[in-house]
C-alpha positions as CSV (number, residue, x, y, z in Angstrom):
1,X,-8.1,-19.5,-17.7
2,X,-10.2,-17.7,-20.3
3,X,-8.2,-16.1,-23.0
4,X,-9.1,-13.2,-25.4
5,X,-8.7,-13.6,-29.1
6,X,-5.5,-11.5,-29.0
7,X,-4.1,-13.6,-26.2
8,X,-4.8,-16.8,-28.2
9,X,-3.0,-15.3,-31.3
10,X,0.0,-14.4,-29.3
11,X,0.3,-17.8,-27.7
12,X,0.0,-19.3,-31.2
13,X,2.9,-17.0,-32.3
14,X,4.9,-18.2,-29.3
15,X,4.5,-21.8,-30.4
16,X,5.5,-21.0,-33.9
17,X,8.7,-19.3,-32.7
18,X,9.6,-22.4,-30.8
19,X,8.9,-24.5,-33.9
20,X,11.4,-22.3,-35.7
21,X,13.9,-23.1,-33.0
22,X,13.8,-19.5,-31.7
23,X,13.9,-19.2,-27.9
24,X,11.4,-16.5,-27.0
25,X,12.9,-16.2,-23.5
26,X,16.7,-16.7,-24.0
27,X,18.9,-17.0,-20.9
28,X,22.0,-15.3,-22.3
29,X,20.7,-11.7,-22.1
30,X,21.8,-8.9,-24.4
31,X,24.8,-6.7,-24.0
32,X,23.8,-3.0,-24.2
33,X,26.0,-0.2,-25.5
34,X,23.7,2.8,-25.2
35,X,20.2,3.9,-24.2
36,X,17.8,5.7,-26.6
37,X,18.2,9.1,-25.0
38,X,22.1,8.9,-25.3
39,X,21.9,8.1,-29.0
40,X,19.6,11.0,-29.8
41,X,21.4,13.5,-27.6
42,X,24.9,12.5,-28.9
43,X,24.0,11.9,-32.5
44,X,26.8,14.0,-33.9
45,X,29.5,11.8,-32.2
46,X,27.6,8.5,-32.7
47,X,26.5,8.9,-36.4
48,X,27.6,5.9,-38.4
49,X,28.7,4.0,-35.3
50,X,27.4,0.5,-34.2
51,X,25.1,0.6,-31.2
52,X,23.3,-2.1,-29.2
53,X,20.0,-1.2,-27.6
54,X,17.2,-3.2,-26.0
55,X,13.6,-2.4,-25.1
56,X,10.0,-3.0,-25.8
57,X,8.6,-2.6,-29.4
58,X,5.9,0.0,-29.1
59,X,4.9,0.6,-32.8
60,X,5.6,-0.9,-36.2
61,X,5.1,0.2,-39.8
62,X,5.6,-2.6,-42.4
63,X,6.3,-1.3,-45.9
64,X,7.1,-4.4,-48.0
65,X,10.8,-5.2,-47.8
66,X,11.4,-2.5,-45.2
67,X,9.9,-1.5,-41.9
68,X,10.1,1.1,-39.2
69,X,9.5,0.5,-35.6
70,X,9.9,2.2,-32.2
71,X,11.7,0.6,-29.3
72,X,11.2,2.0,-25.8
73,X,13.8,1.5,-23.1
74,X,14.3,2.9,-19.6
75,X,15.3,6.4,-20.8
76,X,12.9,6.9,-23.7
77,X,12.3,5.6,-27.2
78,X,14.0,5.6,-30.6
79,X,13.1,4.5,-34.1
80,X,14.8,1.6,-35.8
81,X,14.8,0.7,-39.5
82,X,14.9,-2.8,-40.8
83,X,15.6,-3.8,-44.4
84,X,14.7,-7.4,-45.2
85,X,17.7,-8.2,-47.4
86,X,20.2,-6.8,-44.8
87,X,19.0,-8.8,-41.8
88,X,18.4,-11.8,-44.1
89,X,21.3,-11.6,-46.6
90,X,20.9,-15.2,-47.9
91,X,17.9,-16.9,-49.6
92,X,16.2,-17.6,-46.3
93,X,14.0,-14.6,-45.4
94,X,12.2,-16.2,-42.5
95,X,13.5,-13.8,-39.9
96,X,11.9,-10.9,-41.7
97,X,8.9,-12.3,-43.6
98,X,7.7,-14.6,-40.9
99,X,9.3,-13.7,-37.5
100,X,9.3,-9.9,-37.7
101,X,6.2,-9.3,-39.8
102,X,3.9,-12.0,-38.4
103,X,5.2,-13.5,-35.1
104,X,6.4,-10.4,-33.3
105,X,3.8,-8.1,-31.5
106,X,3.7,-4.7,-30.0
107,X,5.0,-5.1,-26.4
108,X,7.6,-7.7,-27.3
109,X,11.1,-7.0,-25.8
110,X,13.8,-7.0,-28.4
111,X,17.5,-6.4,-28.7
112,X,18.8,-4.7,-31.8
113,X,22.3,-3.9,-33.1
114,X,22.9,-1.5,-36.0
115,X,24.3,1.8,-37.1
116,X,23.1,5.3,-36.1
117,X,21.7,7.4,-38.8
118,X,19.2,10.1,-39.5
119,X,16.2,9.6,-41.8
120,X,15.2,12.0,-44.6
121,X,12.7,13.5,-42.2
122,X,15.5,14.2,-39.7
123,X,14.6,11.5,-37.1
124,X,17.6,9.9,-35.4
125,X,17.3,6.1,-35.9
126,X,19.1,2.8,-35.8
127,X,19.7,1.0,-39.1
128,X,19.3,-2.6,-37.8
129,X,22.0,-5.2,-38.6
130,X,20.6,-7.9,-36.3
131,X,17.6,-8.4,-34.1
132,X,17.1,-10.8,-31.1
133,X,13.8,-11.7,-29.3
134,X,14.4,-11.3,-25.6
135,X,10.9,-11.8,-24.2
136,X,7.6,-12.5,-26.0
137,X,4.6,-10.6,-24.6
138,X,1.5,-12.7,-24.3
139,X,-0.9,-9.8,-23.5
140,X,-1.7,-6.8,-25.7
141,X,-0.8,-3.4,-24.2
142,X,-3.7,-1.0,-23.7
143,X,-2.2,1.6,-26.0
144,X,-4.2,4.8,-26.8
145,X,-5.5,5.4,-30.3
146,X,-6.1,8.7,-31.9
147,X,-8.9,9.4,-34.4
148,X,-10.0,12.8,-35.7
149,X,-8.0,14.5,-32.9
150,X,-9.7,12.4,-30.2
151,X,-7.7,10.0,-28.0
152,X,-9.4,6.6,-27.3
153,X,-8.5,3.7,-25.0
154,X,-5.9,5.7,-23.0
155,X,-4.8,3.8,-19.9
156,X,-6.0,6.5,-17.4
157,X,-8.3,4.8,-15.0
158,X,-6.6,5.3,-11.5
159,X,-7.6,1.9,-10.1
160,X,-6.3,0.0,-13.1
161,X,-3.1,2.1,-13.2
162,X,-2.4,1.5,-9.5
163,X,-3.3,-2.2,-9.6
164,X,-1.2,-2.8,-12.8
165,X,1.6,-0.2,-12.2
166,X,3.8,-2.3,-14.5
167,X,1.5,-1.5,-17.4
168,X,1.1,2.1,-16.3
169,X,4.9,2.6,-16.5
170,X,5.0,1.1,-20.0
171,X,2.2,3.0,-21.7
172,X,2.4,6.2,-19.6
173,X,6.2,6.6,-19.3
174,X,5.8,10.1,-18.1
175,X,4.7,8.7,-14.7
176,X,8.3,7.3,-14.3
177,X,9.4,10.9,-13.7
178,X,7.5,11.0,-10.4
179,X,9.5,8.0,-9.1
180,X,12.8,9.3,-10.5
181,X,12.2,12.5,-8.5
182,X,11.3,10.4,-5.5
183,X,14.7,8.8,-5.7
184,X,16.4,12.2,-6.1
185,X,14.6,13.5,-3.0
186,X,15.8,10.5,-1.0
187,X,19.3,11.0,-2.2
188,X,19.3,14.7,-1.3
189,X,18.2,13.9,2.3
190,X,20.6,11.0,2.7
191,X,23.6,13.0,1.4
192,X,22.6,16.0,3.6
193,X,22.5,13.9,6.7
194,X,25.6,11.9,5.9
195,X,27.6,15.1,5.3
196,X,26.6,16.2,8.9
197,X,28.1,12.9,10.2
198,X,24.8,11.3,11.2
199,X,24.6,7.5,11.0
200,X,21.9,5.6,9.0
201,X,20.6,2.7,11.0
202,X,17.9,0.0,10.9
203,X,15.5,-0.8,13.7
204,X,12.9,-3.6,14.1
205,X,9.7,-3.5,12.1
206,X,8.1,-6.3,14.1
207,X,7.8,-5.0,17.7
208,X,6.4,-6.4,20.9
209,X,5.0,-2.9,21.8
210,X,3.9,-0.5,19.1
211,X,5.4,2.8,20.4
212,X,6.5,6.2,19.2
213,X,3.2,7.6,17.9
214,X,-0.5,7.8,18.5
215,X,-1.9,5.3,16.0
216,X,-3.8,2.0,15.7
217,X,-1.3,-0.9,14.9
218,X,-1.5,-4.0,12.8
219,X,-1.4,-7.1,15.0
220,X,0.2,-10.5,14.1
221,X,1.3,-13.6,16.0
222,X,4.7,-15.1,16.4
223,X,4.2,-18.9,16.5
224,X,7.6,-19.9,17.9
225,X,7.5,-17.4,20.8
226,X,3.7,-17.6,21.1
227,X,3.3,-13.9,21.5
228,X,1.5,-11.1,19.7
229,X,3.7,-8.8,17.6
230,X,2.9,-5.5,15.9
231,X,4.0,-3.9,12.7
232,X,5.7,-0.7,13.9
233,X,3.8,2.6,13.8
234,X,7.0,4.5,14.3
235,X,10.7,3.8,14.9
236,X,11.2,6.6,17.4
237,X,11.7,4.6,20.6
238,X,14.3,2.4,19.1
239,X,16.2,5.3,17.7
240,X,16.2,7.0,21.0
241,X,17.6,3.8,22.6
242,X,20.6,4.3,20.2
243,X,21.0,7.9,21.5
244,X,21.1,6.4,25.0
245,X,23.7,3.9,23.7
246,X,26.1,6.7,22.7
247,X,25.3,7.7,19.1
248,X,25.1,11.5,18.7
249,X,23.0,11.4,15.5
250,X,21.0,8.6,13.9
251,X,18.4,8.4,11.2
252,X,16.4,5.8,9.4
253,X,14.4,5.6,6.2
254,X,11.5,3.6,7.5
255,X,8.4,1.8,6.4
256,X,5.8,2.2,9.0
257,X,2.3,0.8,9.2
258,X,-1.0,2.1,10.7
259,X,-4.2,0.3,10.7
260,X,-6.3,3.3,10.0
261,X,-8.4,4.9,7.2
262,X,-7.2,5.2,3.6
263,X,-7.7,8.4,1.6
264,X,-5.7,10.7,-0.8
265,X,-3.1,11.4,1.9
266,X,-3.1,8.1,3.9
267,X,-1.9,4.6,3.0
268,X,-1.7,1.9,5.6
269,X,2.0,1.3,4.7
270,X,3.9,4.6,4.4
271,X,7.5,5.9,4.4
272,X,9.1,8.4,6.6
273,X,12.5,9.4,7.8
274,X,13.2,9.8,11.5
275,X,16.2,11.7,12.7
276,X,17.5,12.1,16.3
277,X,20.4,14.4,17.2
278,X,21.8,14.6,20.7
279,X,22.5,17.9,22.5
280,X,20.0,19.8,20.2
281,X,16.4,21.1,20.7
282,X,13.3,21.8,18.6
283,X,14.4,25.3,17.7
284,X,17.6,23.9,16.2
285,X,15.6,21.3,14.3
286,X,13.4,24.0,12.8
287,X,16.5,25.6,11.3
288,X,17.9,22.3,10.1
289,X,14.5,21.3,8.5
290,X,14.3,24.5,6.6
291,X,17.8,24.0,5.2
292,X,17.1,20.4,4.3
293,X,13.8,20.8,2.5
294,X,15.0,24.0,0.7
295,X,17.8,21.8,-0.8
296,X,15.3,19.2,-1.8
297,X,13.1,21.7,-3.6
298,X,16.1,23.1,-5.4
299,X,17.3,19.6,-6.4
300,X,13.9,18.8,-8.0
301,X,13.0,22.2,-9.5
302,X,16.3,24.2,-9.6
303,X,14.5,26.9,-7.5
304,X,12.6,27.3,-4.2
305,X,9.2,28.3,-5.8
306,X,7.0,25.8,-7.5
307,X,3.3,25.2,-8.1
308,X,1.1,22.6,-6.4
309,X,-2.4,22.5,-7.9
310,X,-3.6,26.1,-8.0
311,X,-1.1,27.3,-5.3
312,X,2.5,28.6,-5.6
313,X,4.6,27.4,-2.7
314,X,8.0,28.9,-1.7
315,X,10.5,26.8,0.3
316,X,12.9,29.7,0.7
317,X,14.0,30.2,4.3
318,X,13.0,31.4,6.8
319,X,9.4,29.9,7.3
320,X,6.5,31.1,9.4
321,X,6.5,30.0,13.0
322,X,3.3,30.2,15.2
323,X,2.1,28.4,18.3
324,X,-0.8,26.0,18.1
325,X,-3.0,28.1,20.4
326,X,-2.2,31.3,18.5
327,X,-2.9,29.6,15.1
328,X,-6.4,28.4,16.4
329,X,-7.1,31.9,17.7
330,X,-5.9,33.5,14.4
331,X,-8.1,31.4,12.2
332,X,-11.2,30.9,14.5
333,X,-11.2,33.8,16.8
334,X,-11.5,31.4,19.8
335,X,-9.1,31.2,22.8
336,X,-8.6,27.6,23.8
337,X,-5.7,28.0,26.3
338,X,-7.7,27.6,29.5
339,X,-10.7,25.8,28.3
340,X,-11.8,22.6,30.2
341,X,-12.4,19.3,28.4
342,X,-16.1,20.0,28.5
343,X,-15.8,23.5,27.1
344,X,-13.5,22.1,24.3
345,X,-16.1,19.5,23.5
346,X,-18.8,22.2,23.2
347,X,-16.6,24.3,20.9
348,X,-15.7,21.3,18.8
349,X,-19.4,20.5,18.3
350,X,-20.1,24.1,17.3
351,X,-17.5,23.6,14.5
352,X,-19.4,20.5,13.3
353,X,-16.8,18.0,14.7
354,X,-18.1,14.7,16.0
355,X,-17.2,14.2,19.6
356,X,-17.2,11.0,21.7
357,X,-16.3,10.1,25.3
358,X,-12.9,8.7,24.4
359,X,-11.7,12.2,23.4
360,X,-9.6,14.0,26.0
361,X,-8.4,17.6,25.8
362,X,-5.5,16.7,23.5
363,X,-7.7,14.9,21.0
364,X,-10.3,17.7,21.0
365,X,-7.7,20.4,20.4
366,X,-6.2,18.4,17.6
367,X,-9.6,17.9,16.0
368,X,-10.3,21.6,16.2
369,X,-7.0,22.5,14.6
370,X,-7.5,19.9,11.8
371,X,-11.0,21.1,11.0
372,X,-10.5,24.9,11.2
373,X,-6.8,25.7,10.7
374,X,-4.8,23.1,8.9
375,X,-6.5,23.4,5.5
376,X,-5.7,27.2,5.4
377,X,-1.9,26.7,5.7
378,X,-0.3,26.6,2.2
379,X,3.3,27.9,2.5
380,X,5.6,26.1,5.0
381,X,4.5,26.8,8.5
382,X,5.8,25.5,11.8
383,X,3.0,25.1,14.4
384,X,4.7,25.1,17.7
385,X,4.3,24.5,21.5
386,X,1.7,21.8,21.9
387,X,-0.1,21.0,25.2
388,X,1.4,18.2,27.3
389,X,-1.7,16.0,26.8
390,X,-1.1,16.0,23.1
391,X,2.6,15.2,23.3
392,X,3.4,12.3,25.6
393,X,7.0,11.9,24.4
394,X,8.0,15.6,24.4
395,X,10.0,17.7,26.9
396,X,8.0,20.3,28.9
397,X,8.4,23.8,27.6
398,X,11.2,25.6,29.3
399,X,9.2,28.8,29.8
400,X,5.5,28.1,29.1
401,X,3.8,25.9,31.8
402,X,1.5,23.2,30.4
403,X,3.1,23.2,27.0
404,X,5.8,21.2,25.3
405,X,8.7,21.9,22.9
406,X,7.2,20.4,19.8
407,X,6.4,21.5,16.3
408,X,4.5,20.2,13.3
409,X,5.4,21.4,9.9
410,X,2.3,22.1,7.7
411,X,2.7,22.6,4.0
412,X,-0.2,22.8,1.5
413,X,-2.8,21.9,4.1
414,X,-1.0,18.7,5.2
415,X,1.3,17.7,8.1
416,X,4.7,17.0,6.6
417,X,6.8,16.6,9.7
418,X,6.6,16.3,13.5
419,X,9.4,17.2,15.9
420,X,10.1,17.2,19.6
421,X,12.7,18.3,22.1
422,X,12.6,14.7,23.3
423,X,11.5,13.9,26.8
424,X,14.5,12.4,28.6
425,X,13.1,12.5,32.2
426,X,12.2,8.8,32.9
427,X,9.9,9.7,35.8
428,X,8.0,12.2,33.8
429,X,7.9,9.8,30.9
430,X,6.4,7.0,33.0
431,X,3.6,9.4,34.2
432,X,2.9,10.4,30.6
433,X,2.6,6.7,29.6
434,X,0.3,6.1,32.5
435,X,-1.9,9.0,31.4
436,X,-2.0,7.4,27.9
437,X,-3.1,4.1,29.5
438,X,-6.1,5.9,31.1
439,X,-7.1,7.2,27.6
440,X,-6.8,3.6,26.3
441,X,-9.1,2.5,29.0
442,X,-11.6,5.1,27.9
443,X,-11.6,3.6,24.4
444,X,-8.9,5.7,22.6
445,X,-7.4,3.0,20.3
446,X,-4.7,5.4,19.3
447,X,-3.3,6.0,22.8
448,X,0.3,5.0,23.4
449,X,1.3,1.8,25.1
450,X,3.5,1.8,28.2
451,X,7.0,0.5,27.2
452,X,9.0,-0.7,30.2
453,X,12.1,-1.4,28.3
454,X,12.2,2.1,26.8
455,X,11.7,3.5,30.3
456,X,14.6,1.4,31.5
457,X,16.8,2.8,28.7
458,X,15.9,6.4,29.8
459,X,16.8,5.5,33.4
460,X,20.4,4.9,32.2
461,X,20.3,8.6,30.9
462,X,19.6,10.1,27.5
463,X,21.2,13.4,26.6
464,X,19.0,16.3,25.5
465,X,17.9,15.3,22.0
466,X,15.9,16.8,19.1
467,X,14.0,14.3,17.0
468,X,11.9,14.6,13.9
469,X,9.8,12.4,11.6
470,X,9.3,13.6,8.0
471,X,6.5,12.0,5.9
472,X,8.3,11.1,2.7
473,X,5.3,10.1,0.7
474,X,3.7,13.5,1.4
475,X,6.9,15.3,0.7
476,X,7.2,13.6,-2.7
477,X,3.5,14.5,-3.4
478,X,4.4,18.2,-2.7
479,X,7.6,18.2,-4.8
480,X,6.0,16.4,-7.8
481,X,2.6,18.2,-7.7
482,X,0.5,15.2,-7.0
483,X,-2.9,15.3,-5.2
484,X,-3.0,11.6,-4.3
485,X,-0.6,9.5,-2.3
486,X,-1.3,6.6,-4.6
487,X,0.4,8.5,-7.4
488,X,3.8,8.5,-5.6
489,X,3.7,4.8,-4.4
490,X,4.6,2.2,-6.9
491,X,2.1,-0.3,-5.4
492,X,-0.5,1.4,-3.1
493,X,-2.7,-0.8,-1.0
494,X,-5.8,-1.9,-3.0
495,X,-8.8,-4.1,-2.3
496,X,-8.5,-7.6,-3.8
497,X,-9.7,-7.9,-7.3
498,X,-13.2,-9.3,-7.7
499,X,-13.4,-12.2,-10.1
500,X,-16.0,-11.8,-12.9
């Protein structure tokens, strides 16, 4: 392994610490009493009191027998002050003159104990009584430098930030806020559903049939059973089995996987929540979704209006509701209701959409909507009543022949949620699966597989059910004003690093 000059110096310091009988990676930890933010915000009650804090040293100013440094912990940073003669009261000044001044480096993790005070400049600080090395950092941090008002060496390159998220979180601590908000959003959703009495469950990630969505799966092989298995593309069919089994409301925070393209809104591994509630329909689910996501916005922003890029978005209920065909007509002027597959293909081509023989009516309509309508929908909009061909798991519309009771929720040009009045007629469901199999034979690698066990479950009887999947990564993007899905994932999928 080739080491830089800085890395060699740090390893040399590590060896010298060991020679001084100082363990740079002690096993006994460090008992904390406070975090930096608590000390600063509660200075009036903590002034003069002993505190114990731990974190990463991010700066240091050595001034002879005294020094100032900054320590960064999980809640922020705080200054500490060290006086040589106070931490080394005897003749031996090694801890200050050698260890602190020469062998410690920016990025080292320290534990300090001392009294809270305020400097002459008014900065809340800790007057250190003792200091303990908790972890020696062997690589220098890419800290930004300022000269003549210009920032140099800021750690801003997206690929480096995503690949080394651990460094990004250290040197760009503001990015932690995205993930703290993500946790808050999850908690709001979980609390909301729990209060309604729905049950959080877990279903298989490795599946013998990848069902519940139109997507290309990842394939693996189980050696003991000698069978192919698939990473799930959705958890829908297993959750509906639980509705058959007698649960009236179930939900799952799920990691799903789709072997498809990667861009600013797609990652091959993504998070969604799926919810299924018996004796409800898609109209009820629209109302429930509005209530849930309005609460999420208020939890993050304290209000329903917030900015995303150049747009102001308002989550206040009620939201716009428009059918798929009406939306296409509104934004293109074209009527697609009674068009044949051939006519739809011609229309799609006129819009600059690439068409191939694997695309049936459903795929063509979906492509037209995506190309001409979706990007114009900014505020929350329910697109409703999709054709049967586009919705193989959805109940037929109660009053509109050829359509289904389904909605997609579009916000800021992106699909955020997909909902059905779930198809519970096993004979109709089998026919829909068989139609999907024909599309697969035509080369549609996103067509659904026929799942015999799921059909068997339906034959035992499933009550009328409303089901929804909400894309959590995209929801977090919205509520944290991020343009790229990579910004809201701790560790997005990346190409392997190329060795120099």
